[in-house]
VEXMI-848355 format. One record per residue: residue number from 0; residue in three letters; x, y, z of N, C-alpha, C in turn. Coordinates in Angstrom, 3 decimals. Each point is the difference from the previous one (the first is absolute). Layout:
<pt><paza>NUM</paza><keke>ALA</keke><n_u>X</n_u><n_v>Y</n_v><n_w>Z</n_w><ca_u>X</ca_u><ca_v>Y</ca_v><ca_w>Z</ca_w><c_u>X</c_u><c_v>Y</c_v><c_w>Z</c_w></pt>
...
This chain:
<pt><paza>0</paza><keke>MET</keke><n_u>-7.902</n_u><n_v>10.276</n_v><n_w>5.184</n_w><ca_u>1.176</ca_u><ca_v>-0.255</ca_v><ca_w>0.812</ca_w><c_u>0.559</c_u><c_v>1.355</c_v><c_w>0.453</c_w></pt>
<pt><paza>1</paza><keke>THR</keke><n_u>0.168</n_u><n_v>0.157</n_v><n_w>1.303</n_w><ca_u>0.547</ca_u><ca_v>1.240</ca_v><ca_w>0.529</ca_w><c_u>1.019</c_u><c_v>-0.335</c_v><c_w>1.084</c_w></pt>
<pt><paza>2</paza><keke>SER</keke><n_u>1.200</n_u><n_v>0.537</n_v><n_w>-0.134</n_w><ca_u>1.024</ca_u><ca_v>-0.231</ca_v><ca_w>1.012</ca_w><c_u>0.125</c_u><c_v>1.239</c_v><c_w>0.881</c_w></pt>
<pt><paza>3</paza><keke>LYS</keke><n_u>0.714</n_u><n_v>-0.148</n_v><n_w>1.078</n_w><ca_u>0.223</ca_u><ca_v>1.123</ca_v><ca_w>0.900</ca_w><c_u>1.402</c_u><c_v>0.570</c_v><c_w>-0.155</c_w></pt>
<pt><paza>4</paza><keke>TYR</keke><n_u>0.721</n_u><n_v>-0.463</n_v><n_w>-1.009</n_w><ca_u>1.345</ca_u><ca_v>0.510</ca_v><ca_w>-0.250</ca_w><c_u>-0.082</c_u><c_v>1.314</c_v><c_w>-0.765</c_w></pt>
<pt><paza>5</paza><keke>GLU</keke><n_u>0.897</n_u><n_v>0.895</n_v><n_w>0.347</n_w><ca_u>0.079</ca_u><ca_v>1.280</ca_v><ca_w>-0.695</ca_w><c_u>0.454</c_u><c_v>-0.233</c_v><c_w>-1.444</c_w></pt>
<pt><paza>6</paza><keke>ILE</keke><n_u>-0.636</n_u><n_v>0.679</n_v><n_w>-0.924</n_w><ca_u>0.359</ca_u><ca_v>-0.080</ca_v><ca_w>-1.414</ca_w><c_u>0.280</c_u><c_v>1.421</c_v><c_w>-0.478</c_w></pt>
<pt><paza>7</paza><keke>ILE</keke><n_u>1.169</n_u><n_v>0.203</n_v><n_w>-0.562</n_w><ca_u>0.380</ca_u><ca_v>1.310</ca_v><ca_w>-0.538</ca_w><c_u>-0.073</c_u><c_v>-0.102</c_v><c_w>-1.519</c_w></pt>
<pt><paza>8</paza><keke>ILE</keke><n_u>-0.791</n_u><n_v>0.868</n_v><n_w>-0.617</n_w><ca_u>-0.178</ca_u><ca_v>-0.033</ca_v><ca_w>-1.454</ca_w><c_u>0.504</c_u><c_v>1.304</c_v><c_w>-0.604</c_w></pt>
<pt><paza>9</paza><keke>TYR</keke><n_u>0.797</n_u><n_v>-0.126</n_v><n_w>-1.047</n_w><ca_u>0.519</ca_u><ca_v>1.182</ca_v><ca_w>-0.692</ca_w><c_u>0.133</c_u><c_v>-0.298</c_v><c_w>-1.492</c_w></pt>
<pt><paza>10</paza><keke>TRP</keke><n_u>0.050</n_u><n_v>1.051</n_v><n_w>-0.782</n_w><ca_u>0.172</ca_u><ca_v>-0.121</ca_v><ca_w>-1.449</ca_w><c_u>1.481</c_u><c_v>-0.102</c_v><c_w>-0.323</c_w></pt>
<pt><paza>11</paza><keke>SER</keke><n_u>0.365</n_u><n_v>-0.940</n_v><n_w>-0.848</n_w><ca_u>1.370</ca_u><ca_v>-0.144</ca_v><ca_w>-0.477</ca_w><c_u>0.042</c_u><c_v>0.334</c_v><c_w>-1.483</c_w></pt>
<pt><paza>12</paza><keke>GLU</keke><n_u>0.594</n_u><n_v>1.108</n_v><n_w>-0.298</n_w><ca_u>0.139</ca_u><ca_v>0.415</ca_v><ca_w>-1.407</ca_w><c_u>0.849</c_u><c_v>-1.017</c_v><c_w>-0.761</c_w></pt>
<pt><paza>13</paza><keke>GLU</keke><n_u>1.046</n_u><n_v>-0.477</n_v><n_w>0.658</n_w><ca_u>0.911</ca_u><ca_v>-0.968</ca_v><ca_w>-0.618</ca_w><c_u>-0.728</c_u><c_v>-1.279</c_v><c_w>-0.416</c_w></pt>
<pt><paza>14</paza><keke>ASP</keke><n_u>-0.894</n_u><n_v>-0.473</n_v><n_w>0.872</n_w><ca_u>-0.742</ca_u><ca_v>-1.227</ca_v><ca_w>-0.282</ca_w><c_u>-1.296</c_u><c_v>0.249</c_v><c_w>-0.756</c_w></pt>
<pt><paza>15</paza><keke>GLY</keke><n_u>-0.454</n_u><n_v>1.251</n_v><n_w>0.001</n_w><ca_u>-1.256</ca_u><ca_v>0.328</ca_v><ca_w>-0.656</ca_w><c_u>-1.198</c_u><c_v>-0.625</c_v><c_w>0.683</c_w></pt>
<pt><paza>16</paza><keke>SER</keke><n_u>0.102</n_u><n_v>-0.153</n_v><n_w>1.332</n_w><ca_u>-1.096</ca_u><ca_v>-0.600</ca_v><ca_w>0.748</ca_w><c_u>0.047</c_u><c_v>0.453</c_v><c_w>1.459</c_w></pt>
<pt><paza>17</paza><keke>PHE</keke><n_u>-1.079</n_u><n_v>-0.322</n_v><n_w>0.715</n_w><ca_u>-0.037</ca_u><ca_v>0.263</ca_v><ca_w>1.431</ca_w><c_u>0.708</c_u><c_v>-1.152</c_v><c_w>0.709</c_w></pt>
<pt><paza>18</paza><keke>ILE</keke><n_u>0.775</n_u><n_v>0.319</n_v><n_w>1.016</n_w><ca_u>0.708</ca_u><ca_v>-0.993</ca_v><ca_w>0.796</ca_w><c_u>-0.612</c_u><c_v>-0.006</c_v><c_w>1.392</c_w></pt>
<pt><paza>19</paza><keke>ALA</keke><n_u>-0.279</n_u><n_v>-1.186</n_v><n_w>0.513</n_w><ca_u>-0.549</ca_u><ca_v>-0.161</ca_v><ca_w>1.343</ca_w><c_u>1.010</c_u><c_v>-0.789</c_v><c_w>0.830</c_w></pt>
<pt><paza>20</paza><keke>GLU</keke><n_u>0.555</n_u><n_v>0.646</n_v><n_w>1.023</n_w><ca_u>0.979</ca_u><ca_v>-0.641</ca_v><ca_w>0.867</ca_w><c_u>-0.613</c_u><c_v>-0.293</c_v><c_w>1.356</c_w></pt>
<pt><paza>21</paza><keke>VAL</keke><n_u>0.409</n_u><n_v>-1.109</n_v><n_w>0.587</n_w><ca_u>-0.447</ca_u><ca_v>-0.387</ca_v><ca_w>1.341</ca_w><c_u>1.259</c_u><c_v>-0.029</c_v><c_w>0.870</c_w></pt>
<pt><paza>22</paza><keke>PRO</keke><n_u>0.342</n_u><n_v>1.122</n_v><n_w>0.627</n_w><ca_u>1.277</ca_u><ca_v>0.123</ca_v><ca_w>0.705</ca_w><c_u>0.213</c_u><c_v>-1.013</c_v><c_w>1.122</c_w></pt>
<pt><paza>23</paza><keke>GLU</keke><n_u>-1.050</n_u><n_v>-0.454</n_v><n_w>0.640</n_w><ca_u>0.141</ca_u><ca_v>-0.927</ca_v><ca_w>1.121</ca_w><c_u>0.334</c_u><c_v>-1.417</c_v><c_w>-0.434</c_w></pt>
<pt><paza>24</paza><keke>LEU</keke><n_u>-0.190</n_u><n_v>-0.314</n_v><n_w>-1.287</n_w><ca_u>0.297</ca_u><ca_v>-1.322</ca_v><ca_w>-0.536</ca_w><c_u>1.115</c_u><c_v>0.144</c_v><c_w>-1.025</c_w></pt>
<pt><paza>25</paza><keke>ALA</keke><n_u>1.195</n_u><n_v>-0.362</n_v><n_w>0.383</n_w><ca_u>1.195</ca_u><ca_v>0.214</ca_v><ca_w>-0.826</ca_w><c_u>-0.181</c_u><c_v>-0.495</c_v><c_w>-1.433</c_w></pt>
<pt><paza>26</paza><keke>GLY</keke><n_u>0.227</n_u><n_v>0.892</n_v><n_w>-0.956</n_w><ca_u>-0.081</ca_u><ca_v>-0.345</ca_v><ca_w>-1.412</ca_w><c_u>-1.401</c_u><c_v>-0.142</c_v><c_w>-0.555</c_w></pt>
<pt><paza>27</paza><keke>CYS</keke><n_u>-1.005</n_u><n_v>0.290</n_v><n_w>0.801</n_w><ca_u>-1.395</ca_u><ca_v>-0.170</ca_v><ca_w>-0.426</ca_w><c_u>-0.464</c_u><c_v>1.255</c_v><c_w>-0.730</c_w></pt>
<pt><paza>28</paza><keke>MET</keke><n_u>-0.230</n_u><n_v>-0.132</n_v><n_w>-1.293</n_w><ca_u>-0.485</ca_u><ca_v>1.127</ca_v><ca_w>-0.800</ca_w><c_u>-0.722</c_u><c_v>-0.509</c_v><c_w>-1.231</c_w></pt>
<pt><paza>29</paza><keke>ALA</keke><n_u>-0.807</n_u><n_v>0.879</n_v><n_w>-0.568</n_w><ca_u>-0.770</ca_u><ca_v>-0.334</ca_v><ca_w>-1.197</ca_w><c_u>-0.116</c_u><c_v>1.261</c_v><c_w>-0.846</c_w></pt>
<pt><paza>30</paza><keke>ASP</keke><n_u>-0.544</n_u><n_v>-0.151</n_v><n_w>-1.194</n_w><ca_u>-0.205</ca_u><ca_v>1.169</ca_v><ca_w>-0.847</ca_w><c_u>-1.336</c_u><c_v>-0.126</c_v><c_w>-0.706</c_w></pt>
<pt><paza>31</paza><keke>GLY</keke><n_u>-0.357</n_u><n_v>1.059</n_v><n_w>-0.715</n_w><ca_u>-1.242</ca_u><ca_v>-0.001</ca_v><ca_w>-0.762</ca_w><c_u>-0.082</c_u><c_v>1.226</c_v><c_w>-0.877</c_w></pt>
<pt><paza>32</paza><keke>LYS</keke><n_u>-0.780</n_u><n_v>-0.104</n_v><n_w>-1.055</n_w><ca_u>-0.158</ca_u><ca_v>1.143</ca_v><ca_w>-0.914</ca_w><c_u>-0.823</c_u><c_v>1.111</c_v><c_w>0.635</c_w></pt>
<pt><paza>33</paza><keke>THR</keke><n_u>-0.833</n_u><n_v>-0.360</n_v><n_w>0.990</n_w><ca_u>-0.783</ca_u><ca_v>0.998</ca_v><ca_w>0.731</ca_w><c_u>0.291</c_u><c_v>-0.154</c_v><c_w>1.485</c_w></pt>
<pt><paza>34</paza><keke>TYR</keke><n_u>-0.386</n_u><n_v>1.015</n_v><n_w>0.755</n_w><ca_u>0.161</ca_u><ca_v>-0.021</ca_v><ca_w>1.450</ca_w><c_u>-0.751</c_u><c_v>-1.194</c_v><c_w>0.594</c_w></pt>
<pt><paza>35</paza><keke>LYS</keke><n_u>-1.233</n_u><n_v>-0.183</n_v><n_w>-0.438</n_w><ca_u>-0.829</ca_u><ca_v>-1.101</ca_v><ca_w>0.517</ca_w><c_u>0.588</c_u><c_v>-1.361</c_v><c_w>-0.345</c_w></pt>
<pt><paza>36</paza><keke>GLU</keke><n_u>0.540</n_u><n_v>-0.128</n_v><n_w>-1.199</n_w><ca_u>0.604</ca_u><ca_v>-1.263</ca_v><ca_w>-0.403</ca_w><c_u>1.236</c_u><c_v>-0.295</c_v><c_w>0.850</c_w></pt>
<pt><paza>37</paza><keke>ALA</keke><n_u>0.808</n_u><n_v>1.011</n_v><n_w>0.260</n_w><ca_u>1.181</ca_u><ca_v>-0.186</ca_v><ca_w>0.843</ca_w><c_u>-0.411</c_u><c_v>-0.421</c_v><c_w>1.408</c_w></pt>
<pt><paza>38</paza><keke>LEU</keke><n_u>-1.036</n_u><n_v>0.621</n_v><n_w>0.538</n_w><ca_u>-0.486</ca_u><ca_v>-0.350</ca_v><ca_w>1.331</ca_w><c_u>-0.526</c_u><c_v>-1.435</c_v><c_w>0.030</c_w></pt>
<pt><paza>39</paza><keke>SER</keke><n_u>-0.781</n_u><n_v>-0.364</n_v><n_w>-0.988</n_w><ca_u>-0.541</ca_u><ca_v>-1.355</ca_v><ca_w>-0.087</ca_w><c_u>1.127</c_u><c_v>-1.026</c_v><c_w>-0.107</c_w></pt>
<pt><paza>40</paza><keke>ASN</keke><n_u>0.983</n_u><n_v>0.279</n_v><n_w>-0.836</n_w><ca_u>1.138</ca_u><ca_v>-0.904</ca_v><ca_w>-0.157</ca_w><c_u>0.806</c_u><c_v>-0.102</c_v><c_w>1.292</c_w></pt>
<pt><paza>41</paza><keke>ALA</keke><n_u>0.106</n_u><n_v>1.107</n_v><n_w>0.738</n_w><ca_u>0.720</ca_u><ca_v>-0.025</ca_v><ca_w>1.278</ca_w><c_u>-0.706</c_u><c_v>-0.904</c_v><c_w>0.996</c_w></pt>
<pt><paza>42</paza><keke>GLU</keke><n_u>-1.317</n_u><n_v>0.055</n_v><n_w>0.046</n_w><ca_u>-0.760</ca_u><ca_v>-0.864</ca_v><ca_w>0.909</ca_w><c_u>0.262</c_u><c_v>-1.478</c_v><c_w>-0.322</c_w></pt>
<pt><paza>43</paza><keke>ILE</keke><n_u>0.066</n_u><n_v>-0.321</n_v><n_w>-1.267</n_w><ca_u>0.275</ca_u><ca_v>-1.383</ca_v><ca_w>-0.421</ca_w><c_u>1.408</c_u><c_v>-0.402</c_v><c_w>0.406</c_w></pt>
<pt><paza>44</paza><keke>ILE</keke><n_u>0.963</n_u><n_v>0.869</n_v><n_w>-0.267</n_w><ca_u>1.396</ca_u><ca_v>-0.342</ca_v><ca_w>0.263</ca_w><c_u>0.280</c_u><c_v>-0.082</c_v><c_w>1.499</c_w></pt>
<pt><paza>45</paza><keke>ILE</keke><n_u>-0.732</n_u><n_v>0.768</n_v><n_w>0.814</n_w><ca_u>0.147</ca_u><ca_v>-0.117</ca_v><ca_w>1.457</ca_w><c_u>-0.371</c_u><c_v>-1.420</c_v><c_w>0.431</c_w></pt>
<pt><paza>46</paza><keke>GLN</keke><n_u>-1.114</n_u><n_v>-0.504</n_v><n_w>-0.483</n_w><ca_u>-0.423</ca_u><ca_v>-1.351</ca_v><ca_w>0.359</ca_w><c_u>1.004</c_u><c_v>-1.043</c_v><c_w>-0.491</c_w></pt>
<pt><paza>47</paza><keke>GLU</keke><n_u>0.536</n_u><n_v>0.197</n_v><n_w>-1.205</n_w><ca_u>0.997</ca_u><ca_v>-0.935</ca_v><ca_w>-0.532</ca_w><c_u>1.284</c_u><c_v>0.059</c_v><c_w>0.812</c_w></pt>
<pt><paza>48</paza><keke>TRP</keke><n_u>0.396</n_u><n_v>1.206</n_v><n_w>0.428</n_w><ca_u>1.197</ca_u><ca_v>0.185</ca_v><ca_w>0.818</ca_w><c_u>-0.163</c_u><c_v>-0.762</c_v><c_w>1.309</c_w></pt>
<pt><paza>49</paza><keke>ILE</keke><n_u>-1.158</n_u><n_v>0.145</n_v><n_w>0.637</n_w><ca_u>-0.271</ca_u><ca_v>-0.662</ca_v><ca_w>1.275</ca_w><c_u>-0.019</c_u><c_v>-1.522</c_v><c_w>-0.171</c_w></pt>
<pt><paza>50</paza><keke>GLU</keke><n_u>-0.617</n_u><n_v>-0.489</n_v><n_w>-1.061</n_w><ca_u>-0.039</ca_u><ca_v>-1.439</ca_v><ca_w>-0.265</ca_w><c_u>1.413</c_u><c_v>-0.558</c_v><c_w>-0.192</c_w></pt>
<pt><paza>51</paza><keke>ALA</keke><n_u>0.826</n_u><n_v>0.720</n_v><n_w>-0.756</n_w><ca_u>1.378</ca_u><ca_v>-0.442</ca_v><ca_w>-0.233</ca_w><c_u>0.789</c_u><c_v>-0.006</c_v><c_w>1.309</c_w></pt>
<pt><paza>52</paza><keke>ALA</keke><n_u>-0.174</n_u><n_v>1.023</n_v><n_w>0.825</n_w><ca_u>0.704</ca_u><ca_v>0.066</ca_v><ca_w>1.282</ca_w><c_u>-0.406</c_u><c_v>-1.182</c_v><c_w>0.896</c_w></pt>
<pt><paza>53</paza><keke>LYS</keke><n_u>-1.278</n_u><n_v>-0.331</n_v><n_w>0.003</n_w><ca_u>-0.468</ca_u><ca_v>-1.141</ca_v><ca_w>0.802</ca_w><c_u>0.631</c_u><c_v>-1.297</c_v><c_w>-0.487</c_w></pt>
<pt><paza>54</paza><keke>GLU</keke><n_u>0.027</n_u><n_v>-0.196</n_v><n_w>-1.318</n_w><ca_u>0.586</ca_u><ca_v>-1.218</ca_v><ca_w>-0.569</ca_w><c_u>1.482</c_u><c_v>-0.110</c_v><c_w>0.339</c_w></pt>
<pt><paza>55</paza><keke>LEU</keke><n_u>0.695</n_u><n_v>1.140</n_v><n_w>0.029</n_w><ca_u>1.433</ca_u><ca_v>0.017</ca_v><ca_w>0.288</ca_w><c_u>0.284</c_u><c_v>0.109</c_v><c_w>1.499</c_w></pt>
<pt><paza>56</paza><keke>LYS</keke><n_u>-1.065</n_u><n_v>0.032</n_v><n_w>0.799</n_w><ca_u>0.104</ca_u><ca_v>0.130</ca_v><ca_w>1.456</ca_w><c_u>0.774</c_u><c_v>1.256</c_v><c_w>0.411</c_w></pt>
<pt><paza>57</paza><keke>ARG</keke><n_u>-0.261</n_u><n_v>1.070</n_v><n_w>-0.712</n_w><ca_u>0.611</ca_u><ca_v>1.295</ca_v><ca_w>0.318</ca_w><c_u>-0.981</c_u><c_v>0.846</c_v><c_w>0.803</c_w></pt>
<pt><paza>58</paza><keke>PRO</keke><n_u>0.522</n_u><n_v>0.913</n_v><n_w>0.815</n_w><ca_u>-0.903</ca_u><ca_v>0.840</ca_v><ca_w>0.803</ca_w><c_u>-0.821</c_u><c_v>0.947</c_v><c_w>-0.880</c_w></pt>
<pt><paza>59</paza><keke>ILE</keke><n_u>-1.221</n_u><n_v>0.236</n_v><n_w>0.437</n_w><ca_u>-0.892</ca_u><ca_v>0.927</ca_v><ca_w>-0.705</ca_w><c_u>-0.235</c_u><c_v>1.187</c_v><c_w>0.932</c_w></pt>
<pt><paza>60</paza><keke>PRO</keke><n_u>0.489</n_u><n_v>1.183</n_v><n_w>-0.385</n_w><ca_u>-0.170</ca_u><ca_v>1.168</ca_v><ca_w>0.860</ca_w><c_u>-1.470</c_u><c_v>0.359</c_v><c_w>0.196</c_w></pt>
<pt><paza>61</paza><keke>GLN</keke><n_u>-0.338</n_u><n_v>0.430</n_v><n_w>1.211</n_w><ca_u>-1.336</ca_u><ca_v>0.499</ca_v><ca_w>0.266</ca_w><c_u>-0.115</c_u><c_v>1.403</c_v><c_w>-0.608</c_w></pt>
<pt><paza>62</paza><keke>PRO</keke><n_u>-1.146</n_u><n_v>0.352</n_v><n_w>-0.559</n_w><ca_u>-0.154</ca_u><ca_v>1.340</ca_v><ca_w>-0.561</ca_w><c_u>0.111</c_u><c_v>1.046</c_v><c_w>1.110</c_w></pt>
<pt><paza>63</paza><keke>LYS</keke><n_u>0.844</n_u><n_v>0.994</n_v><n_w>-0.238</n_w><ca_u>0.170</ca_u><ca_v>1.073</ca_v><ca_w>0.971</ca_w><c_u>-0.727</c_u><c_v>1.252</c_v><c_w>-0.433</c_w></pt>
<pt><paza>64</paza><keke>GLY</keke><n_u>-0.197</n_u><n_v>0.125</n_v><n_w>-1.316</n_w><ca_u>-0.782</ca_u><ca_v>1.127</ca_v><ca_w>-0.480</ca_w><c_u>0.791</c_u><c_v>1.235</c_v><c_w>-0.327</c_w></pt>
<pt><paza>65</paza><keke>ARG</keke><n_u>-0.677</n_u><n_v>1.061</n_v><n_w>0.032</n_w><ca_u>0.337</ca_u><ca_v>1.313</ca_v><ca_w>-0.507</ca_w><c_u>1.463</c_u><c_v>0.447</c_v><c_w>0.057</c_w></pt>
<pt><paza>66</paza><keke>LEU</keke><n_u>0.610</n_u><n_v>-0.033</n_v><n_w>-1.139</n_w><ca_u>1.321</ca_u><ca_v>0.561</ca_v><ca_w>-0.259</ca_w><c_u>1.064</c_u><c_v>-0.385</c_v><c_w>1.005</c_w></pt>
<pt><paza>67</paza><keke>MET</keke><n_u>-0.012</n_u><n_v>-1.227</n_v><n_w>0.451</n_w><ca_u>1.038</ca_u><ca_v>-0.461</ca_v><ca_w>0.926</ca_w><c_u>1.334</c_u><c_v>-0.173</c_v><c_w>-0.725</c_w></pt>
<pt><paza>68</paza><keke>PHE</keke><n_u>-0.031</n_u><n_v>-0.209</n_v><n_w>-1.327</n_w><ca_u>1.213</ca_u><ca_v>-0.296</ca_v><ca_w>-0.721</ca_w><c_u>0.350</c_u><c_v>1.028</c_v><c_w>-1.063</c_w></pt>
<pt><paza>69</paza><keke>ALA</keke><n_u>-0.897</n_u><n_v>0.924</n_v><n_w>-0.294</n_w><ca_u>0.254</ca_u><ca_v>0.955</ca_v><ca_w>-1.079</ca_w><c_u>0.863</c_u><c_v>1.140</c_v><c_w>0.464</c_w></pt>
């Protein structure tokens, strides 16, 4: 599974894990003990975010890409 949404991954000392944020999808984020795990979890949560938005009949932003929101 690969999305076209930008994913920003960083280490959180406070959480003791990598955090993966998807800025184009409000509130969409995941974490993981490794960089790869955070990325994999983000891909899953993106699909879940989109499914939930469809069920709620909410708009789904088109991916704009590179640092449009950072």
